[in-house]
MDTraj code that builds the backbone (N, CA, C; nanometers):
import mdtraj as md
import numpy as np

residues = "MET ALA SER ILE LYS ILE GLU ARG LEU ASN HIS MET ILE GLN GLU GLU VAL SER MET ILE LEU MET THR GLU VAL LYS ASP GLU ARG LEU LYS PHE VAL THR ILE THR GLY CYS ASP THR THR SER ASP PHE SER PHE CYS LYS ILE TYR PHE THR VAL LEU ASP GLU SER LYS ARG LYS GLU ILE THR ASP GLU LEU ASN LYS ALA THR HIS PHE ILE ARG GLY LYS LEU SER GLU ARG ILE ASP ILE ARG HIS THR PRO GLU LEU LYS PHE ILE TYR ASP GLU SER ILE GLU TYR GLY GLU HIS ILE GLU LYS ILE ILE ASP LYS ILE HIS GLU GLN LYS".split()
xyz = np.array([
    [13.9020, 9.6028, 12.2491],
    [14.0142, 9.5336, 12.2201],
    [14.1328, 9.6270, 12.2224],
    [14.2291, 9.5927, 12.3042],
    [14.3534, 9.6763, 12.3181],
    [14.4479, 9.6906, 12.1768],
    [14.4927, 9.7982, 12.1650],
    [14.5834, 9.8091, 12.0373],
    [14.7082, 9.7391, 12.0601],
    [14.7824, 9.7007, 11.9662],
    [14.9049, 9.6204, 11.9752],
    [15.0003, 9.7068, 12.0574],
    [15.0028, 9.8364, 12.0485],
    [15.0986, 9.9098, 12.1313],
    [15.0770, 9.9026, 12.2691],
    [14.9529, 9.9068, 12.3184],
    [14.9206, 9.8894, 12.4444],
    [14.9603, 9.7491, 12.5016],
    [14.9230, 9.6484, 12.4221],
    [14.9632, 9.4987, 12.4681],
    [15.0992, 9.4925, 12.4690],
    [15.1827, 9.5536, 12.3816],
    [15.3242, 9.5538, 12.3964],
    [15.3789, 9.6107, 12.5288],
    [15.3147, 9.7255, 12.5490],
    [15.3493, 9.8111, 12.6690],
    [15.3194, 9.7273, 12.7934],
    [15.2086, 9.6707, 12.8030],
    [15.1561, 9.5852, 12.8978],
    [15.2563, 9.4671, 12.9338],
    [15.2984, 9.4063, 12.8292],
    [15.4033, 9.2940, 12.8453],
    [15.5242, 9.3227, 12.9000],
    [15.5774, 9.4503, 12.8429],
    [15.6998, 9.5071, 12.8934],
    [15.6850, 9.5514, 13.0478],
    [15.5855, 9.6113, 13.0771],
    [15.5621, 9.6443, 13.2183],
    [15.5532, 9.5272, 13.3217],
    [15.4870, 9.4106, 13.2668],
    [15.4725, 9.3070, 13.3316],
    [15.6056, 9.2417, 13.3697],
    [15.6993, 9.2346, 13.2672],
    [15.8253, 9.1681, 13.2853],
    [15.9268, 9.2543, 13.3688],
    [15.9166, 9.3884, 13.3547],
    [16.0083, 9.4758, 13.4139],
    [15.9722, 9.4884, 13.5636],
    [15.8482, 9.4870, 13.6016],
    [15.8005, 9.4896, 13.7308],
    [15.8361, 9.3612, 13.8030],
    [15.8281, 9.2606, 13.7374],
    [15.8686, 9.1258, 13.8018],
    [16.0113, 9.1391, 13.8325],
    [16.0943, 9.1807, 13.7353],
    [16.2311, 9.1766, 13.7566],
    [16.2684, 9.2874, 13.8789],
    [16.2001, 9.3989, 13.8832],
    [16.2155, 9.4883, 13.9888],
    [16.2008, 9.4332, 14.1301],
    [16.0832, 9.3675, 14.1347],
    [16.0350, 9.2991, 14.2553],
    [16.1375, 9.1802, 14.2987],
    [16.1913, 9.1167, 14.1997],
    [16.2828, 9.0081, 14.2387],
    [16.4197, 9.0557, 14.2807],
    [16.4648, 9.1621, 14.2073],
    [16.6001, 9.1993, 14.2257],
    [16.6387, 9.3353, 14.2983],
    [16.5482, 9.4260, 14.2988],
    [16.5751, 9.5631, 14.3461],
    [16.5009, 9.5989, 14.4881],
    [16.3981, 9.5346, 14.5118],
    [16.3157, 9.5693, 14.6254],
    [16.3747, 9.4980, 14.7529],
    [16.3897, 9.5816, 14.8562],
    [16.4485, 9.5212, 14.9703],
    [16.3579, 9.4426, 15.0643],
    [16.2423, 9.4663, 15.0553],
    [16.1349, 9.3987, 15.1309],
    [16.1350, 9.2477, 15.0980],
    [16.1596, 9.1500, 15.1739],
    [16.1769, 9.0064, 15.1305],
    [16.0383, 8.9491, 15.1007],
    [15.9366, 9.0057, 15.1752],
    [15.7955, 8.9553, 15.1419],
    [15.7445, 8.9874, 14.9904],
    [15.7967, 9.0892, 14.9310],
    [15.7500, 9.1260, 14.8003],
    [15.8324, 9.0403, 14.6950],
    [15.9399, 8.9627, 14.7253],
    [16.0040, 8.8816, 14.6322],
    [15.9315, 8.7571, 14.5823],
    [15.8199, 8.7236, 14.6654],
    [15.7485, 8.6159, 14.6351],
    [15.6148, 8.6470, 14.5609],
    [15.6069, 8.7653, 14.5040],
    [15.4976, 8.8094, 14.4367],
    [15.4879, 8.7709, 14.2927],
    [15.3816, 8.7170, 14.2344],
    [15.3929, 8.6794, 14.0982],
    [15.3104, 8.7802, 14.0227],
    [15.3575, 8.8490, 13.9217],
    [15.2743, 8.9364, 13.8386],
    [15.2066, 8.8611, 13.7366],
    [15.0778, 8.8662, 13.7257],
    [14.9926, 8.7856, 13.6428],
    [14.9423, 8.8721, 13.5175],
    [14.9497, 9.0026, 13.5147],
    [14.8987, 9.0755, 13.4030],
    [14.9091, 9.2228, 13.4399],
    [14.8837, 9.3041, 13.3423],
    [14.8878, 9.4501, 13.3316],
    [14.7778, 9.4961, 13.2423],
    [14.7075, 9.6122, 13.2778],
    [14.6141, 9.6665, 13.1994],
    [14.6298, 9.8178, 13.2087],
    [14.6893, 9.8711, 13.0951],
    [14.7156, 10.0130, 13.0820],
    [14.6048, 10.0891, 12.9926],
    [14.5755, 10.2054, 13.0445],
    [14.4659, 10.2901, 12.9786],
    [14.5144, 10.3232, 12.8408],
    [14.4363, 10.3676, 12.7663],
    [14.4545, 10.4019, 12.6150],
    [14.5476, 10.5238, 12.6177],
    [14.5464, 10.6045, 12.7109],
    [14.6248, 10.7393, 12.7227],
    [14.7605, 10.7127, 12.8014],
    [14.7781, 10.5893, 12.8326],
    [14.9014, 10.5586, 12.9113],
    [14.9277, 10.6343, 13.0403],
    [14.8176, 10.6792, 13.0963],
    [14.8260, 10.7500, 13.2239],
    [14.8283, 10.6532, 13.3452],
    [14.7343, 10.5539, 13.3460],
    [14.7318, 10.4721, 13.4586],
    [14.7593, 10.3041, 13.4079],
    [14.8126, 10.2315, 13.5050],
    [14.8287, 10.0943, 13.4770],
    [14.7876, 10.0057, 13.5942],
    [14.6983, 9.9163, 13.5920],
    [14.6535, 9.8276, 13.6984],
    [14.7512, 9.7072, 13.6721],
    [14.8160, 9.6734, 13.7667],
    [14.9091, 9.5619, 13.7745],
    [14.8442, 9.4376, 13.8580],
    [14.8147, 9.3157, 13.8061],
    [14.7557, 9.2186, 13.8775],
    [14.8634, 9.1230, 13.9288],
    [14.8488, 9.0747, 14.0430],
    [14.9496, 8.9928, 14.1209],
    [14.8786, 8.8878, 14.1922],
    [14.9543, 8.7802, 14.2358],
    [14.9117, 8.6715, 14.3336],
    [15.0278, 8.6484, 14.4222],
    [15.0028, 8.5928, 14.5420],
    [15.1056, 8.5602, 14.6384],
    [15.0808, 8.4125, 14.6775],
    [15.2010, 8.3438, 14.7159],
    [15.1893, 8.2145, 14.7630],
    [15.0985, 8.1923, 14.8887],
    [15.1302, 8.2835, 14.9850],
    [15.0547, 8.2803, 15.1145],
    [14.9230, 8.3654, 15.1102],
    [14.8151, 8.2884, 15.0897],
    [14.6799, 8.3779, 15.0775],
    [14.6615, 8.4652, 15.2186],
    [14.7026, 8.4117, 15.3202],
    [14.6834, 8.4896, 15.4487],
    [14.7367, 8.6232, 15.4452],
    [14.8406, 8.6593, 15.3767],
    [14.9135, 8.7856, 15.3698],
    [14.8829, 8.8687, 15.2547],
    [14.7738, 8.8409, 15.1983],
    [14.7120, 8.8954, 15.0743],
    [14.6945, 9.0614, 15.0900],
    [14.6387, 9.0912, 15.1910],
    [14.6059, 9.2346, 15.2345],
    [14.7405, 9.3036, 15.2694],
    [14.8208, 9.2467, 15.3508],
    [14.9534, 9.3009, 15.3898],
    [15.0301, 9.3359, 15.2674],
    [15.0424, 9.2353, 15.1691],
    [15.1287, 9.2450, 15.0501],
    [15.0716, 9.3566, 14.9601],
    [14.9386, 9.3682, 14.9503],
    [14.8706, 9.4667, 14.8678],
    [14.9172, 9.5920, 14.9089],
    [14.8997, 9.6210, 15.0520],
    [14.9417, 9.7529, 15.1058],
    [15.0934, 9.7823, 15.0836],
    [15.1687, 9.6857, 15.0976],
    [15.3147, 9.7046, 15.0857],
    [15.3504, 9.7451, 14.9343],
    [15.2791, 9.6792, 14.8380],
    [15.3066, 9.7004, 14.6984],
    [15.2769, 9.8403, 14.6625],
    [15.1368, 9.8716, 14.7211],
    [15.0940, 10.0156, 14.6875],
    [15.1736, 10.1215, 14.7469],
    [15.2344, 10.1049, 14.8649],
    [15.3335, 10.1924, 14.9248],
    [15.4514, 10.2150, 14.8488],
    [15.5057, 10.0939, 14.7663],
    [15.6210, 10.0941, 14.6928],
    [15.6039, 10.1400, 14.5504],
    [15.4825, 10.1880, 14.5168],
    [15.4573, 10.2354, 14.3738],
    [15.5535, 10.3323, 14.3271],
    [15.5960, 10.4309, 14.4162],
    [15.6775, 10.5363, 14.3765],
    [15.8186, 10.4890, 14.3292],
    [15.8711, 10.4058, 14.4098],
    [15.9995, 10.3349, 14.3886],
    [16.0009, 10.2419, 14.2649],
    [15.8869, 10.1686, 14.2518],
    [15.8848, 10.0807, 14.1309],
    [15.8624, 10.1628, 14.0068],
    [15.7754, 10.2746, 14.0091],
    [15.7627, 10.3597, 13.9041],
    [15.8847, 10.4216, 13.8482],
    [15.9705, 10.4659, 13.9479],
    [16.1028, 10.5287, 13.9148],
    [16.1854, 10.4229, 13.8463],
    [16.1992, 10.3063, 13.8972],
    [16.2806, 10.2047, 13.8357],
    [16.2370, 10.1668, 13.6886],
    [16.0911, 10.1645, 13.6914],
    [16.0308, 10.1394, 13.5621],
    [16.0661, 10.2348, 13.4565],
    [16.0600, 10.3652, 13.4918],
    [16.0881, 10.4792, 13.4028],
    [16.2400, 10.4798, 13.3541],
    [16.3262, 10.4105, 13.4212],
    [16.4642, 10.4016, 13.3828],
    [16.4767, 10.2813, 13.2952],
    [16.3881, 10.1915, 13.2851],
    [16.3912, 10.0673, 13.2028],
    [16.3161, 10.0634, 13.0727],
    [16.2046, 10.1350, 13.0733],
    [16.1143, 10.1429, 12.9602],
    [16.1143, 10.2826, 12.9047],
    [16.1449, 10.2905, 12.7721],
    [16.1569, 10.4144, 12.7009],
    [16.0183, 10.4657, 12.6496],
    [15.9541, 10.5334, 12.7443],
    [15.8316, 10.5946, 12.7012],
    [15.8317, 10.7415, 12.7480],
    [15.7391, 10.8320, 12.6937],
    [15.7522, 10.9626, 12.7457],
    [15.6892, 11.0006, 12.8857],
    [15.5910, 10.9255, 12.9131],
    [15.5331, 10.9418, 13.0488],
    [15.5091, 10.8000, 13.1025],
    [15.5632, 10.7654, 13.2088],
    [15.5478, 10.6370, 13.2804],
    [15.4094, 10.6598, 13.3593],
    [15.3174, 10.5438, 13.3263],
    [15.1867, 10.5507, 13.3912],
    [15.1919, 10.5272, 13.5475],
    [15.0952, 10.5883, 13.6066],
    [15.0737, 10.5644, 13.7527],
    [15.0320, 10.4165, 13.7704],
    [15.1003, 10.3627, 13.8701],
    [15.0712, 10.2137, 13.9027],
    [14.9653, 10.1931, 14.0129],
    [14.8898, 10.0947, 14.0039],
    [14.8056, 10.0467, 14.1041],
    [14.8076, 9.9082, 14.1001],
    [14.8388, 9.8489, 14.2125],
    [14.8475, 9.7018, 14.2314],
    [14.7212, 9.6369, 14.2844],
    [14.6743, 9.5413, 14.2149],
    [14.5368, 9.4738, 14.2565],
    [14.5539, 9.3183, 14.2487],
    [14.5087, 9.2586, 14.3526],
    [14.5298, 9.1142, 14.3783],
    [14.4327, 9.0582, 14.2727],
    [14.4853, 8.9477, 14.1979],
    [14.4221, 8.8796, 14.1016],
    [14.3453, 8.7574, 14.1508],
    [14.2276, 8.7719, 14.1542],
    [14.1350, 8.6641, 14.2055],
    [14.0840, 8.5796, 14.0951],
    [14.1319, 8.5795, 13.9729],
    [14.0900, 8.4916, 13.8794],
    [14.1318, 8.3522, 13.8849],
    [14.2520, 8.3238, 13.9600],
    [14.3050, 8.1933, 13.9808],
    [14.2093, 8.1292, 14.0876],
    [14.1749, 8.1983, 14.1892],
    [14.0863, 8.1437, 14.2856],
    [13.9470, 8.1106, 14.2383],
    [13.9042, 8.2003, 14.1394],
    [13.7676, 8.1856, 14.0781],
    [13.7714, 8.0562, 13.9915],
    [13.8787, 8.0368, 13.9149],
    [13.9002, 7.9169, 13.8237],
    [13.9015, 7.7918, 13.9084],
    [13.9602, 7.8033, 14.0363],
    [13.9724, 7.6901, 14.1159],
    [13.8241, 7.6494, 14.1697],
    [13.7558, 7.7474, 14.2087],
    [13.6216, 7.7397, 14.2551],
    [13.5403, 7.6617, 14.1564],
    [13.5400, 7.7137, 14.0184],
    [13.4665, 7.6506, 13.9220],
    [13.5055, 7.5115, 13.8908],
    [13.6353, 7.4899, 13.9033],
    [13.6975, 7.3431, 13.8698],
    [13.6197, 7.2577, 13.9870],
    [13.6158, 7.2984, 14.1174],
    [13.5469, 7.2178, 14.2276],
    [13.4104, 7.1885, 14.1921],
    [13.3455, 7.2916, 14.1501],
    [13.1940, 7.2830, 14.1144],
    [13.1748, 7.1674, 14.0088],
    [13.2614, 7.1688, 13.8969],
    [13.2566, 7.0747, 13.7815],
    [13.2829, 6.9309, 13.8429],
    [13.3945, 6.9205, 13.9320],
    [13.4187, 6.7888, 13.9890],
    [13.3057, 6.7403, 14.0696],
    [13.2417, 6.8164, 14.1409],
    [13.1192, 6.7658, 14.2209],
    [13.0038, 6.7163, 14.1278],
    [12.9868, 6.7987, 14.0175],
    [12.8992, 6.7534, 13.9281],
    [12.9221, 6.6176, 13.8659],
    [13.0381, 6.5934, 13.8346],
    [13.0969, 6.4711, 13.7705],
    [13.0825, 6.3552, 13.8769],
    [13.1008, 6.3869, 14.0065],
    [13.0836, 6.2820, 14.1107],
    [12.9486, 6.2432, 14.1287],
    [12.8549, 6.3394, 14.1143],
    [12.7162, 6.2981, 14.1289],
    [12.6599, 6.2065, 14.0268],
    [12.7158, 6.2234, 13.9097],
    [12.6594, 6.1410, 13.7904],
    [12.6962, 5.9933, 13.7978],
])
top = md.Topology()
chain = top.add_chain()
for i, resn in enumerate(residues, 1):
    res = top.add_residue(resn, chain, resSeq=i)
    for name in ("N", "CA", "C"):
        top.add_atom(name, md.element.get_by_symbol(name[0]), res)
traj = md.Trajectory(xyz[None], top)
């Protein structure tokens, strides 16, 4: 279980990265990214940022663009969040929504068969 300090930092990073993507990134494709969560290591050195996109066909392209923009986003994040060391960022596509939809379809099929 993550400590309260890490949970608070994860929430701040999630909010700030969302705002940076909406307001300060010039690439229009990145403005439609939804940040779904963050996972920071206990020593605050790395942070996995989970995201989804509306257009599933551009998932790989958006992942590559986000990971290219990590230095810019990390710099803006260090200006907005007051911590000694801003963690290294890694963007990962969040597949939990797709998995949930898949499980929901299976449950619907089971109910239809009854």
